[in-house]
N, C-alpha and C positions, 0 to 999 in steps of 0.2 A: 153670824153674829149681827145684831141690829146696830145701826148707826143713826146719828141725828146731826143735822146741820146746826151750827151755832151762829146766831146773829144777835148779839147783845149790844146795847148802847146806853142803857140807863145807869146812873150812879146807884150803887147798892145792889140788891139781889135781882138777878135776871133768871127766871125759871128756864131750865134746859130740858128737864124731864119732870112730868107731873107726879104728884104723890100717887102711889098705887097701894090701896089698902091690903095689908097682909103680905106685901112684897117689899123687897129692897132692891136697889140697883148696885151692880158692881161695875165700876168704870174700868175698862180694859186699856184705854189709851185715848189720847186726844191730840189735836193740833190746833193752835190758836195763833192769830195774827192781829195786832192792834194797829189802828190808824194813827195813834199818837201815844205818848208815854202814859202808862196807867198801871196801877197796882191791882192785881187780881187774886182771888182765892176761891176755892171750891167749898161749898157748904151743903150740908144735909139739912134742909129747911133753914134754920137759923144757926146751926151748929157747925163750926169750922171743921172741914175735912182736910184742909191743907193750910200751910202758912201763907202769908202774903208773898206774892211773886211780882217783881217789877218787870214790865215789858217796855221796851223802847219802841218808838214809832217804826212800823213796818218790820219789826222783829218777829220771827215765828218761834213758837215754843211747842215742841213735840215731846210727849211723855208716854211711856208704857208702864208707869207705876200704877198699880191697882189699888183701889180703895172702894169702900162700900158706903152707901147711905144707911141711915137707920131705917128700920121697918116702917113703911107707910109714910115716908117723908120724900118730898120733892128734892131733886138735885138742882142747886142754884149756882150760878157763876156770879160772884160778887165783884163789882168794879168800884175802885176807889173814886173815880170821876166818870162823868158821862163821856165816854169814848167808844167809838165803834170797834167791836171785837168780833171777828168771824172765825170760822173753822169748822171742825167736825169732831165727833166723839163716838167711840165704840163702847158698847155696854152689854151687860146681860141683866135680865130681870130674874131675881133669885127669890126662892121661898124664904120665910123667916128662919 
């Protein structure tokens, strides 16, 4: 299964996986660590795929909850403030 490193730091949407025409992404699991307190949420383009989650400084968050993007949309990690967030994500590229 493919994986991608996460290195996000901008307030708002940070693209993790680019849009793939005619395909969607299935997130299989991820681990995140924030350098300072920050609220995060996963988005399919600009549509929320998770609720807001609060991370404390140096707290790690590991999840095996699966969710999909909409077809042809990028996977974004939205940060409430400009804080460095790193980690990795496992995913599958799925047909419509």
